[in-house]
C-alpha positions as CSV (number, residue, x, y, z in Angstrom):
1,X,-7.3,-24.2,17.4
2,X,-5.7,-24.6,20.8
3,X,-2.2,-24.1,19.3
4,X,-3.3,-21.0,17.5
5,X,-4.9,-19.6,20.6
6,X,-1.7,-20.2,22.6
7,X,0.4,-18.6,19.8
8,X,-1.9,-15.5,19.9
9,X,-1.7,-15.2,23.7
10,X,2.1,-15.9,24.0
11,X,3.3,-12.3,23.2
12,X,1.1,-10.9,26.0
13,X,2.3,-13.5,28.5
14,X,5.9,-12.8,27.4
15,X,5.3,-9.1,27.8
16,X,3.9,-9.4,31.4
17,X,6.7,-11.8,32.3
18,X,9.5,-9.5,31.3
19,X,7.8,-6.5,33.0
20,X,8.6,-8.2,36.4
21,X,12.3,-9.0,35.6
22,X,15.4,-7.2,36.8
23,X,17.6,-5.7,34.1
24,X,20.3,-8.4,34.6
25,X,17.7,-11.2,34.1
26,X,16.9,-10.2,30.5
27,X,20.1,-11.7,29.1
28,X,19.5,-15.5,29.1
29,X,18.5,-18.2,26.6
30,X,15.1,-18.8,28.3
31,X,12.1,-17.4,26.4
32,X,10.1,-17.2,29.7
33,X,11.8,-16.8,33.0
34,X,10.3,-16.9,36.5
35,X,11.7,-13.8,38.3
36,X,13.9,-14.3,41.3
37,X,12.0,-11.5,42.9
38,X,9.0,-9.7,41.3
39,X,10.2,-6.2,40.3
40,X,7.2,-4.1,41.2
41,X,9.7,-1.3,41.0
42,X,9.4,-1.4,37.2
43,X,5.7,-0.3,37.4
44,X,6.6,2.3,40.1
45,X,9.2,3.7,37.8
46,X,6.8,3.7,34.9
47,X,4.3,5.8,36.9
48,X,6.9,8.1,38.4
49,X,9.5,8.7,35.7
50,X,7.4,7.7,32.7
51,X,4.6,10.2,33.4
52,X,2.0,7.5,32.9
53,X,-0.9,9.3,34.7
54,X,-0.5,12.5,32.7
55,X,0.1,10.8,29.4
56,X,-2.7,8.3,30.1
57,X,-5.2,11.2,30.6
58,X,-4.1,12.7,27.3
59,X,-4.5,9.4,25.5
60,X,-8.0,9.0,27.0
61,X,-9.0,12.5,25.7
62,X,-7.6,12.1,22.2
63,X,-9.0,8.5,21.8
64,X,-12.5,9.3,23.2
65,X,-12.8,12.3,20.9
66,X,-11.5,10.3,17.9
67,X,-14.0,7.5,18.5
68,X,-16.9,9.9,18.9
69,X,-16.0,11.7,15.7
70,X,-15.5,8.5,13.8
71,X,-18.8,7.0,14.9
72,X,-20.8,10.1,14.1
73,X,-19.3,10.6,10.7
74,X,-19.2,6.9,9.6
75,X,-22.9,6.4,10.6
76,X,-24.2,9.5,8.8
77,X,-22.0,9.1,5.7
78,X,-22.7,5.3,5.5
79,X,-26.5,6.1,5.7
80,X,-26.1,8.7,2.9
81,X,-24.2,6.2,0.7
82,X,-26.5,3.2,1.2
83,X,-30.0,4.7,1.7
84,X,-30.0,8.0,-0.3
85,X,-29.8,8.5,-4.1
86,X,-27.8,11.4,-5.2
87,X,-25.4,12.4,-8.0
88,X,-21.8,11.4,-7.5
89,X,-22.7,9.0,-4.7
90,X,-20.6,6.1,-6.0
91,X,-17.7,8.3,-7.0
92,X,-17.7,10.0,-3.6
93,X,-17.9,6.6,-1.8
94,X,-15.1,5.1,-3.8
95,X,-12.8,8.2,-3.3
96,X,-13.3,7.9,0.5
97,X,-12.7,4.1,0.4
98,X,-9.4,4.7,-1.5
99,X,-8.2,6.1,1.8
100,X,-7.7,2.6,3.1
101,X,-4.8,2.1,0.8
102,X,-2.9,5.3,1.8
103,X,-0.2,4.7,4.5
104,X,-0.2,7.2,7.3
105,X,3.5,7.9,6.7
106,X,2.6,9.5,3.4
107,X,0.4,12.0,5.2
108,X,2.9,13.1,7.8
109,X,4.7,15.9,5.9
110,X,1.7,17.5,4.2
111,X,-0.3,17.3,7.5
112,X,2.7,18.8,9.4
113,X,2.9,21.8,7.0
114,X,-0.9,22.3,7.1
115,X,-1.1,22.1,10.9
116,X,1.9,24.4,11.2
117,X,0.0,27.0,9.1
118,X,-3.3,26.8,10.9
119,X,-1.8,26.4,14.4
120,X,-2.8,22.8,15.1
121,X,0.7,21.6,16.1
122,X,0.8,20.9,19.8
123,X,-2.9,20.8,20.0
124,X,-5.4,17.9,20.7
125,X,-7.0,18.5,17.4
126,X,-3.7,17.9,15.7
127,X,-4.1,14.3,16.6
128,X,-7.9,13.9,16.7
129,X,-8.5,15.1,13.2
130,X,-5.9,12.8,11.4
131,X,-7.0,9.9,13.6
132,X,-10.6,10.4,12.5
133,X,-9.6,10.8,8.9
134,X,-7.6,7.5,9.0
135,X,-10.4,5.6,10.6
136,X,-13.2,6.9,8.4
137,X,-12.7,4.7,5.2
138,X,-12.7,1.3,6.9
139,X,-15.5,2.5,9.3
140,X,-17.8,3.5,6.4
141,X,-17.0,0.1,4.7
142,X,-18.1,-1.8,7.8
143,X,-21.2,0.3,8.7
144,X,-22.3,0.4,5.0
145,X,-22.0,-3.4,4.7
146,X,-24.1,-3.9,7.9
147,X,-26.7,-1.3,6.9
148,X,-27.2,-2.9,3.4
149,X,-28.1,-6.2,5.1
150,X,-31.0,-4.6,7.0
151,X,-34.6,-4.1,5.5
152,X,-35.8,-0.5,4.9
153,X,-39.4,-1.2,6.1
154,X,-38.9,0.2,9.6
155,X,-37.2,3.4,8.3
156,X,-40.0,3.9,5.7
157,X,-42.7,3.5,8.5
158,X,-40.8,6.1,10.6
159,X,-40.8,8.6,7.7
160,X,-44.5,8.0,7.1
161,X,-45.1,8.8,10.8
162,X,-43.3,12.1,10.3
163,X,-39.8,11.3,11.6
164,X,-37.1,13.6,10.2
165,X,-34.0,12.3,8.5
166,X,-31.9,12.8,11.6
167,X,-34.6,11.1,13.7
168,X,-34.4,8.1,11.4
169,X,-30.6,7.9,11.6
170,X,-30.2,8.4,15.4
171,X,-33.5,6.9,16.7
172,X,-34.2,4.1,14.2
173,X,-31.0,3.1,12.5
174,X,-28.5,3.6,15.3
175,X,-29.9,0.7,17.5
176,X,-30.0,-1.6,14.5
177,X,-26.4,-1.0,13.5
178,X,-25.1,-1.2,17.0
179,X,-22.9,-4.3,16.3
180,X,-21.2,-2.5,13.4
181,X,-20.7,0.7,15.5
182,X,-19.2,-1.5,18.3
183,X,-16.7,-2.9,15.8
184,X,-15.8,0.6,14.6
185,X,-15.4,1.8,18.1
186,X,-13.1,-1.0,19.2
187,X,-11.0,-0.8,16.0
188,X,-10.7,3.0,16.3
189,X,-9.7,2.7,20.0
190,X,-7.0,0.2,19.2
191,X,-5.5,2.2,16.4
192,X,-5.6,5.5,18.3
193,X,-4.5,4.2,21.6
194,X,-1.4,2.6,20.2
195,X,-0.5,5.2,17.6
196,X,2.9,6.8,18.0
197,X,4.4,8.2,14.7
198,X,1.7,10.9,14.3
199,X,1.9,11.9,17.9
200,X,5.7,12.0,17.8
201,X,5.5,14.3,14.7
202,X,2.7,16.6,15.7
203,X,3.2,16.9,19.5
204,X,6.3,18.2,21.3
205,X,4.6,19.9,24.2
206,X,5.2,17.8,27.3
207,X,1.7,18.4,28.7
208,X,0.0,17.0,25.6
209,X,2.0,13.9,25.0
210,X,0.2,10.6,24.9
211,X,0.9,7.2,26.6
212,X,3.3,5.7,24.0
213,X,5.7,8.6,24.9
214,X,6.2,6.9,28.2
215,X,8.3,4.2,26.6
216,X,11.0,6.6,25.3
217,X,11.4,8.1,28.7
218,X,13.4,5.0,29.6
219,X,15.6,4.9,26.4
220,X,19.1,6.3,26.8
221,X,22.1,6.7,24.6
222,X,24.2,4.1,26.4
223,X,21.6,2.2,28.5
224,X,17.9,1.6,28.8
225,X,15.6,0.6,31.6
226,X,14.0,-2.4,29.9
227,X,12.0,-3.5,32.9
228,X,10.2,-0.1,33.0
229,X,9.7,-0.2,29.3
230,X,8.0,-3.6,29.5
231,X,5.9,-2.3,32.4
232,X,4.7,0.7,30.2
233,X,4.0,-1.7,27.3
234,X,1.9,-3.9,29.6
235,X,0.0,-0.8,30.9
236,X,-0.7,0.3,27.3
237,X,-1.8,-3.2,26.2
238,X,-4.3,-3.9,29.0
239,X,-7.0,-1.4,27.9
240,X,-6.9,-2.7,24.4
241,X,-7.2,-6.3,25.6
242,X,-10.1,-5.3,27.9
243,X,-11.9,-3.6,25.0
244,X,-11.5,-6.6,22.8
245,X,-12.8,-9.0,25.4
246,X,-15.8,-6.9,26.1
247,X,-16.8,-6.5,22.5
248,X,-15.7,-9.7,20.9
249,X,-19.2,-10.7,19.7
250,X,-19.9,-7.2,18.2
251,X,-16.6,-7.2,16.4
252,X,-17.3,-10.6,14.8
253,X,-20.9,-9.6,13.8
254,X,-19.8,-6.3,12.4
255,X,-16.9,-7.6,10.4
256,X,-18.9,-10.6,9.0
257,X,-21.7,-8.4,7.8
258,X,-19.2,-5.9,6.2
259,X,-17.4,-8.7,4.5
260,X,-20.5,-10.2,2.9
261,X,-22.3,-7.1,1.9
262,X,-19.4,-4.7,1.3
């Protein structure tokens, strides 16, 4: 287990190590190298020339909206699939779950054409909507699996006391499925925060670019600023690592329930 843990953490250590090296220090046989002098300049360049503050804010807006939309839709749709009885329920659920097998690259061209026609290119919604759509299938799978493991007695009591369907979902069910929602939130955050190919396809306006665009600011035709690139990658990785550390228990509980009952 210790060896596996070290193997999992090594890429992060390697990333941070290289973010403090000078350009000339990258070319050596050593996997890890103690810098002759810590190059804080790499981080200064990342913030100055990589537009990290502006792109960071755009990433926060897009990711937060995507998480909110994914949580709302996955909770309500999972409740409809697991607690309600209606025609085409299983067919509808299976059609949505098929989305887990569709690669995002296959959606780029049709989405580009559609967004061009409705004016969503170079718009926050041009990223938020596909991010939600990609996250929904696995999110419904996780929340449905967790919900099926819970008894219905509390919900039935709430209905007898006069609680509406939305009251049952948001006041009774939501606290009970909090671990699954935590898992969905973290997974959506990681996938949206690090996503680049959709952002590169749908966004060309400088003021709307997200954090991964900072990396290509330091890529040139004949030379690249590797130190600044590693600094940007470290900045991008830190929020994802923090989210995972804060919600490790919720992720484990949500995934375990979904695997058993899904």
